[in-house]
Phi, psi and omega in degrees: 000136180280145175257169178301321179298318178299318180294320180297324180290341179278350181294132179281149183299333182282352175285124182233106179256018184295336179256011180291154180242115181291130176075019185304321184253010185299313182298314179298320178297318180294332180272010181062027175279141177285125175257119183245136178251123181272148173292155185305318182294325178287318181296334177293331182270315183257103187274351183213165176299321181299318180295318179296313181298320178299313180296318180293322177295321176297318179296320177298315179299317178298316180297319179296320178297319179297321179294318181292329181274353182282000000 
C-alpha cells in the first residue's frame, strides 16, 4: 500500500501547484453542478462557461434539425 510520502515522491518536478486554489470547485461540487475540465486546445478557443454553453446549444440545435430532416 502506498503512503502519502510515497505519492509525494512520485510528483514530477515540472508540476507547479504554487498558484493553485484549494477548494476552488468545492461549492459547485456541493451544489451538484457539473464541473468540466477542458483540454488546453479547447480552452484556448472557449474562454468562459457561457462560450462553451453557447457552442453546445448550437450543436444541439443542429443535431435536432438533422434528426427532424431525416
